[in-house]
SEROBA-439706 format. One line per field, with one value per residue (C-alpha): residue number from 1; residue in three letters; chain; y, z, x. Coordinates in steps of 0.5 Angstrom, whole numbers, plus 2048, in hexadecimal, padded with zeros to 3 digits. Example, Ala and Ser with C-alpha at 12.3 -4.5 7.8 and 13.67 -1.06 7.14 Angstrom:
% SEROBA-439706
num c(1;2)
residuo c(ALA;SER)
cadena c(A;A)
c2 c(7F7;7FE)
c3 c(810;80E)
c1 c(819;81B)
This chain:
% SEROBA-439706
num c(1;2;3;4;5;6;7;8;9;10;11;12;13;14;15;16;17;18;19;20;21;22;23;24;25;26;27;28;29;30;31;32;33;34;35;36;37;38;39;40;41;42;43;44;45;46;47;48;49;50;51;52;53;54;55;56;57;58;59;60;61;62;63;64;65;66;67;68;69;70;71;72;73;74;75;76;77;78;79;80;81;82;83;84;85;86;87;88;89;90;91;92;93;94;95;96;97;98;99;100;101;102;103;104;105;106;107;108;109;110;111;112;113;114;115;116;117;118;119;120;121;122;123;124;125;126;127;128;129;130;131;132;133;134;135;136;137;138;139;140;141;142;143;144;145;146;147;148;149;150;151;152;153;154;155;156;157;158;159;160;161;162;163;164;165;166;167;168;169;170;171;172;173;174;175;176;177;178;179;180;181;182;183;184;185;186;187;188;189;190;191;192;193;194;195;196;197;198;199;200;201;202;203;204;205;206;207;208;209;210;211;212;213;214;215;216;217;218;219;220;221;222;223;224;225;226;227;228;229;230;231;232;233;234;235;236;237;238;239;240;241;242;243;244;245;246;247;248;249;250;251;252;253;254;255;256;257;258;259;260;261;262;263;264;265;266;267;268;269;270;271;272;273;274;275;276;277;278;279;280;281;282;283;284;285;286;287;288;289;290;291;292;293;294;295;296;297;298;299;300;301;302;303;304;305;306;307;308;309;310;311;312;313;314;315;316;317;318;319;320;321;322;323;324;325;326;327;328;329;330;331;332;333;334;335;336;337;338;339;340;341;342;343;344;345;346;347;348;349;350;351;352;353;354;355;356;357;358;359;360;361;362;363;364;365;366;367;368;369;370;371;372;373;374;375;376;377;378;379;380;381;382;383;384;385;386;387;388;389;390;391;392;393;394;395;396;397;398;399;400;401;402;403;404;405;406;407;408;409;410)
residuo c(UNK;UNK;UNK;UNK;UNK;UNK;UNK;UNK;UNK;UNK;UNK;UNK;UNK;UNK;UNK;UNK;UNK;UNK;UNK;UNK;UNK;UNK;UNK;UNK;UNK;UNK;UNK;UNK;UNK;UNK;UNK;UNK;UNK;UNK;UNK;UNK;UNK;UNK;UNK;UNK;UNK;UNK;UNK;UNK;UNK;UNK;UNK;UNK;UNK;UNK;UNK;UNK;UNK;UNK;UNK;UNK;UNK;UNK;UNK;UNK;UNK;UNK;UNK;UNK;UNK;UNK;UNK;UNK;UNK;UNK;UNK;UNK;UNK;UNK;UNK;UNK;UNK;UNK;UNK;UNK;UNK;UNK;UNK;UNK;UNK;UNK;UNK;UNK;UNK;UNK;UNK;UNK;UNK;UNK;UNK;UNK;UNK;UNK;UNK;UNK;UNK;UNK;UNK;UNK;UNK;UNK;UNK;UNK;UNK;UNK;UNK;UNK;UNK;UNK;UNK;UNK;UNK;UNK;UNK;UNK;UNK;UNK;UNK;UNK;UNK;UNK;UNK;UNK;UNK;UNK;UNK;UNK;UNK;UNK;UNK;UNK;UNK;UNK;UNK;UNK;UNK;UNK;UNK;UNK;UNK;UNK;UNK;UNK;UNK;UNK;UNK;UNK;UNK;UNK;UNK;UNK;UNK;UNK;UNK;UNK;UNK;UNK;UNK;UNK;UNK;UNK;UNK;UNK;UNK;UNK;UNK;UNK;UNK;UNK;UNK;UNK;UNK;UNK;UNK;UNK;UNK;UNK;UNK;UNK;UNK;UNK;UNK;UNK;UNK;UNK;UNK;UNK;UNK;UNK;UNK;UNK;UNK;UNK;UNK;UNK;UNK;UNK;UNK;UNK;UNK;UNK;UNK;UNK;UNK;UNK;UNK;UNK;UNK;UNK;UNK;UNK;UNK;UNK;UNK;UNK;UNK;UNK;UNK;UNK;UNK;UNK;UNK;UNK;UNK;UNK;UNK;UNK;UNK;UNK;UNK;UNK;UNK;UNK;UNK;UNK;UNK;UNK;UNK;UNK;UNK;UNK;UNK;UNK;UNK;UNK;UNK;UNK;UNK;UNK;UNK;UNK;UNK;UNK;UNK;UNK;UNK;UNK;UNK;UNK;UNK;UNK;UNK;UNK;UNK;UNK;UNK;UNK;UNK;UNK;UNK;UNK;UNK;UNK;UNK;UNK;UNK;UNK;UNK;UNK;UNK;UNK;UNK;UNK;UNK;UNK;UNK;UNK;UNK;UNK;UNK;UNK;UNK;UNK;UNK;UNK;UNK;UNK;UNK;UNK;UNK;UNK;UNK;UNK;UNK;UNK;UNK;UNK;UNK;UNK;UNK;UNK;UNK;UNK;UNK;UNK;UNK;UNK;UNK;UNK;UNK;UNK;UNK;UNK;UNK;UNK;UNK;UNK;UNK;UNK;UNK;UNK;UNK;UNK;UNK;UNK;UNK;UNK;UNK;UNK;UNK;UNK;UNK;UNK;UNK;UNK;UNK;UNK;UNK;UNK;UNK;UNK;UNK;UNK;UNK;UNK;UNK;UNK;UNK;UNK;UNK;UNK;UNK;UNK;UNK;UNK;UNK;UNK;UNK;UNK;UNK;UNK;UNK;UNK;UNK;UNK;UNK;UNK;UNK;UNK;UNK;UNK;UNK;UNK;UNK;UNK;UNK;UNK;UNK;UNK;UNK;UNK;UNK;UNK;UNK;UNK;UNK;UNK;UNK;UNK;UNK;UNK;UNK;UNK;UNK;UNK)
cadena c(A;A;A;A;A;A;A;A;A;A;A;A;A;A;A;A;A;A;A;A;A;A;A;A;A;A;A;A;A;A;A;A;A;A;A;A;A;A;A;A;A;A;A;A;A;A;A;A;A;A;A;A;A;A;A;A;A;A;A;A;A;A;A;A;A;A;A;A;A;A;A;A;A;A;A;A;A;A;A;A;A;A;A;A;A;A;A;A;A;A;A;A;A;A;A;A;A;A;A;A;A;A;A;A;A;A;A;A;A;A;A;A;A;A;A;A;A;A;A;A;A;A;A;A;A;A;A;A;A;A;A;A;A;A;A;A;A;A;A;A;A;A;A;A;A;A;A;A;A;A;A;A;A;A;A;A;A;A;A;A;A;A;A;A;A;A;A;A;A;A;A;A;A;A;A;A;A;A;A;A;A;A;A;A;A;A;A;A;A;A;A;A;A;A;A;A;A;A;A;A;A;A;A;A;A;A;A;A;A;A;A;A;A;A;A;A;A;A;A;A;A;A;A;A;A;A;A;A;A;A;A;A;A;A;A;A;A;A;A;A;A;A;A;A;A;A;A;A;A;A;A;A;A;A;A;A;A;A;A;A;A;A;A;A;A;A;A;A;A;A;A;A;A;A;A;A;A;A;A;A;A;A;A;A;A;A;A;A;A;A;A;A;A;A;A;A;A;A;A;A;A;A;A;A;A;A;A;A;A;A;A;A;A;A;A;A;A;A;A;A;A;A;A;A;A;A;A;A;A;A;A;A;A;A;A;A;A;A;A;A;A;A;A;A;A;A;A;A;A;A;A;A;A;A;A;A;A;A;A;A;A;A;A;A;A;A;A;A;A;A;A;A;A;A;A;A;A;A;A;A;A;A;A;A;A;A;A;A;A;A;A;A;A;A;A;A;A;A;A;A;A;A;A;A;A;A;A;A;A;A)
c2 c(988;983;980;97F;97B;977;975;974;96F;96B;96C;969;964;961;961;95D;958;957;956;951;94E;94D;94A;945;943;942;93E;939;938;937;932;92E;930;92D;925;925;925;921;922;924;91C;91A;91B;918;912;90C;905;902;908;904;8FF;903;907;90E;90D;915;917;911;913;91A;917;913;919;91C;917;914;90C;909;90B;909;902;902;905;900;8F9;8FC;8FD;8F5;8F3;8F7;8F4;8ED;8EE;8F1;8EB;8E6;8E9;8E9;8E1;8DF;8E2;8DE;8D8;8D6;8D1;8D5;8D9;8D3;8D0;8D8;8D8;8DB;8DA;8D8;8D1;8D0;8CD;8D3;8D7;8D4;8D3;8DA;8DE;8DA;8DD;8E0;8E0;8DB;8D8;8DE;8DE;8E4;8E7;8E7;8EB;8E5;8DE;8DA;8D7;8D0;8D0;8CE;8C7;8C7;8CC;8CE;8D0;8CD;8CD;8C6;8C3;8C9;8C6;8BE;8C0;8C4;8BE;8B9;8BC;8BD;8B6;8B2;8AD;8B1;8B3;8B1;8AC;8AD;8A7;8AA;8B0;8B4;8B4;8B9;8B7;8AF;8AC;8A8;8A5;8AB;8A7;8A4;8A9;8AF;8B5;8BC;8BE;8BA;8BA;8B6;8B3;8AF;8AE;8B1;8B8;8BD;8BD;8B7;8B9;8C0;8BD;8B9;8BE;8C2;8C7;8C8;8CE;8CE;8D4;8D3;8D8;8D9;8DC;8D9;8D4;8CE;8C8;8C9;8C2;8C1;8C7;8C6;8BE;8C2;8C6;8C1;8BC;8C3;8C7;8CF;8D0;8D8;8D8;8DE;8E0;8E8;8E7;8E6;8EB;8EC;8ED;8E7;8E2;8DB;8D6;8D0;8CF;8CF;8D2;8D8;8DD;8E3;8E9;8E9;8E7;8E5;8E8;8E9;8F0;8F3;8FA;900;905;90B;908;909;902;905;906;8FF;8F9;8F4;8F3;8EF;8EE;8E9;8E2;8E5;8EB;8E7;8E3;8E8;8EC;8E5;8E4;8DD;8DB;8D5;8D1;8CA;8C9;8CF;8CD;8D2;8D2;8D9;8D9;8DA;8DF;8D9;8DA;8E1;8DF;8D9;8DE;8E2;8DD;8DB;8E2;8E4;8DD;8DD;8D5;8D3;8D4;8D0;8C7;8C6;8C9;8C7;8CB;8CB;8CD;8D0;8CF;8D1;8D9;8DC;8DF;8E6;8E9;8E3;8E6;8E3;8DF;8D8;8D4;8D9;8D9;8D2;8D2;8D7;8D2;8CD;8D1;8D3;8CB;8CA;8D0;8CC;8C6;8CA;8CC;8C4;8C4;8BD;8BB;8B6;8B7;8B9;8B9;8BB;8BE;8BA;8BF;8C6;8C7;8C2;8C9;8CB;8D2;8D2;8CC;8C5;8C3;8BC;8BA;8BE;8C1;8C9;8C7;8C3;8C3;8C2;8BF;8C0;8BF;8C3;8BE;8C2;8C1;8BB;8B8;8BC;8B5;8B2;8AF;8AB;8A5;8A7;8A7;8A5;8A9;8A6;8AD;8AA;8B0;8AD;8B0;8B4;8B7;8B3;8B4;8AD;8AC;8A6;8A5;89F;89E;89A)
c3 c(7CC;7CD;7D3;7D0;7CA;7CF;7D2;7CB;7C9;7CF;7CF;7C8;7CA;7D0;7CB;7C6;7CC;7CE;7C8;7C6;7CC;7CA;7C3;7C6;7CB;7C6;7C1;7C7;7C9;7C2;7C1;7C7;7C4;7BD;7BB;7B6;7BC;7C1;7C8;7CC;7D0;7C8;7C6;7CC;7CA;7CD;7CF;7CA;7C5;7C0;7BF;7C0;7B9;7BA;7B7;7B8;7B3;7AF;7AE;7AC;7A6;7A4;7A3;79F;79B;798;798;795;79A;7A0;79D;79D;7A4;7A7;7A3;7A7;7AE;7AD;7AC;7B3;7B6;7B3;7B5;7BD;7BE;7BC;7C0;7C6;7C4;7C5;7CC;7CE;7CB;7CB;7C6;7C1;7C2;7C1;7BC;7B8;7B9;7C0;7C4;7CA;7CB;7CE;7D4;7D5;7D5;7DA;7DE;7DE;7DD;7E0;7DE;7E3;7E5;7DE;7E1;7E6;7E6;7E5;7EB;7EA;7EC;7EE;7ED;7E8;7EA;7E8;7E3;7E8;7EB;7E7;7E2;7E7;7ED;7F2;7F8;7FA;7F4;7F5;7FC;7FA;7F5;7FA;800;7FC;7F9;801;803;7FF;7FD;7FE;7F8;7F9;7FF;804;807;80C;811;817;81C;822;823;822;81A;818;813;811;80F;816;81B;81B;81C;819;818;814;810;80B;80C;805;802;7FC;7FF;801;809;80B;807;80A;811;811;80F;814;80F;80F;811;813;814;818;818;81E;823;828;82A;826;828;826;827;820;821;826;824;81D;821;826;81F;81C;819;819;81C;81C;81F;81E;823;824;82B;82E;832;82E;827;827;82C;82C;82F;82D;829;823;825;825;826;822;824;81D;819;812;80E;806;806;808;80D;80B;80B;80C;813;818;81B;822;820;81D;820;81F;81B;815;80E;809;808;803;806;80D;808;806;80C;80F;809;809;802;803;809;809;80D;80D;813;813;818;816;818;812;80F;80B;806;804;806;802;7FB;7FD;7FD;7F6;7F3;7F6;7F4;7FC;7FA;7F6;7FC;800;801;805;808;80E;80E;812;80E;811;80D;812;80E;808;80B;80C;806;802;7FE;7FB;7FB;7FE;7F8;7F5;7FB;7FB;7F3;7F7;7FC;7F7;7F2;7F6;7F8;7F1;7F0;7F5;7F2;7EB;7EF;7F0;7F7;7F8;7FF;803;809;80B;813;814;81B;81D;824;820;81E;818;814;80D;80B;811;80E;80F;809;807;80E;80D;814;814;815;811;811;80B;809;802;800;7FA;7F5;7F2;7F8;7F6;7F9;7F6;7F5;7F0;7EC;7F2;7F5;7F9;801;805;80C;813;817;81E;823;82A;82F;832;82C;82A;822;81F;818;814;80C;809;802;7FE)
c1 c(733;738;735;72E;731;734;72E;72A;730;72F;727;728;72D;729;723;726;729;721;71F;725;724;71C;71E;722;71C;717;71C;71D;716;714;71A;717;710;712;70F;714;719;71C;71C;723;721;71F;726;72B;72E;72A;72D;729;729;72D;727;721;71F;71D;716;715;71A;718;711;713;717;711;70C;712;714;70C;70A;710;714;710;70F;716;718;712;715;71C;718;715;71D;71F;719;71B;722;720;71B;721;726;721;71F;727;728;721;724;72B;72C;729;72F;733;730;732;738;738;73F;73C;739;732;736;73B;735;730;738;739;733;72C;726;722;71B;71A;715;712;70A;707;703;6FB;6F5;6F0;6F0;6EE;6E7;6E4;6DE;6D7;6D6;6CF;6CB;6C6;6CC;6C9;6CC;6CB;6CF;6D5;6D5;6D6;6DB;6DF;6DE;6E0;6E6;6E9;6E6;6E7;6EE;6F3;6F6;6FD;6FF;704;709;70B;707;709;703;705;70D;70A;70B;704;700;6FB;6F6;6F5;6F6;6F1;6F6;6F4;6FB;700;706;708;710;70F;717;714;713;718;716;719;720;71F;71E;724;728;726;724;71C;718;711;70C;706;701;6FB;6F8;6FB;6F6;6F8;6FC;703;706;708;70B;70F;710;714;718;71B;71C;720;71B;71C;715;711;70B;706;702;700;6FE;704;707;70D;70F;714;716;71A;717;71C;722;71E;717;716;70F;70E;708;705;6FF;6FF;6FA;6F7;6FB;700;6FE;6FB;702;6FE;6FC;702;704;702;6FB;6FA;6F6;6FB;701;6FF;704;703;707;70B;70D;70F;714;717;717;71A;71F;71B;71B;716;712;711;70C;707;701;6FC;6F6;6F3;6EC;6E8;6EE;6F1;6ED;6F0;6F7;6F6;6F4;6FA;6FF;6FD;6FC;703;707;708;705;70C;710;70C;70D;708;701;6FD;6F7;6F0;6EA;6E4;6DE;6D8;6D9;6DC;6E2;6E5;6E4;6E0;6DA;6D5;6CF;6D0;6D1;6D6;6DA;6DB;6DC;6E2;6E4;6E5;6E8;6EE;6EF;6F0;6F5;6F9;6F9;6FB;701;703;700;6FD;6F8;6FB;6F7;6F0;6ED;6E5;6E5;6DE;6DF;6DD;6D7;6D4;6D2;6D4;6D2;6CD;6CA;6C9;6CB;6CE;6D0;6D6;6DB;6DC;6E3;6E8;6F0;6F2;6FA;6FD;704;709;70A;70F;713;716;71C;722;727;723;727;729;726;720;720;71B;71C;719;718;717;715;713;710;716;717;71D;71E;722;722;723;725;725;726;720)
């Protein structure tokens, strides 16, 4: 009899425990599901929780207190927003902080805590297309505007130009590849300090005399050529070759590297991989890939890290992944060149290659050549010591690549 009573009591106790556990589980479930309650994460303090009002709690109070309370809370929220906006504006404007009695002057703030990426541009997805050259969108009008832009008198004069290792007047000589050594811009100064960097993009068949000259002058020269047999080779003290091809997109990460046709990367990616922050001269002969590469440089703001651009452009067909009818293609080309102009690049040299077929998009049009070599200088890359008298640099490189610098103060 006693064993039956103990069994019943134990059974009843188990039932009570199970029922209590169910009630606790239901209560916890209702706690999470309730719209009036915050989650555990919502109740945890955050670093900015002291300055961010709890809007869900305020809305619950407003429902219970009526319209008058709503207006009072609305005015209070507006005051909070003004205060937050005021604090943020002071963070952006050190002068404002000093004006309202801040403890630090703008000069001290700038010295101790420089604002990072203050003028950094946001990445874009497409270039800004220029208006059509004429209302009827004709190919001749687009081609005339484009050809006038690349063949008209240069947008800026370059006092000295480095032509295949020898200083010459760019308006007299006929070399396709010219680098601007005008004392107003940074390249001449960087060569003098042995701190210049050159990137040469190609497919292995182009002339490398300019690269060798700049390397002998003290520049750090990197040639990218996918046809060489080894990943990296050093030809001279300042001249390297890399088995890489510059593209307007990075390789597909889903494809194993050993199954990719070639080792291609975007220029911005290579800069990061090499730890380089700037390029004084970028020379490129990419056989019709230049348009998409230029577009990538503009859209990803890599163009701001370049001092001079020396590009061979090909006009016999639209180029890789450039689509549309002929008028649309030429408008796109022209818009890309205007993007360079908006990035402070000015054309200082244009060379027409008469050895190539004289066709323009497979047509005999306006006596145009199918290939031009264009050279731009970034006018923002000025000589750094602007407050000192300007130095006119005479840079002499003879055919034995002996480098001398003669500076005379004007």
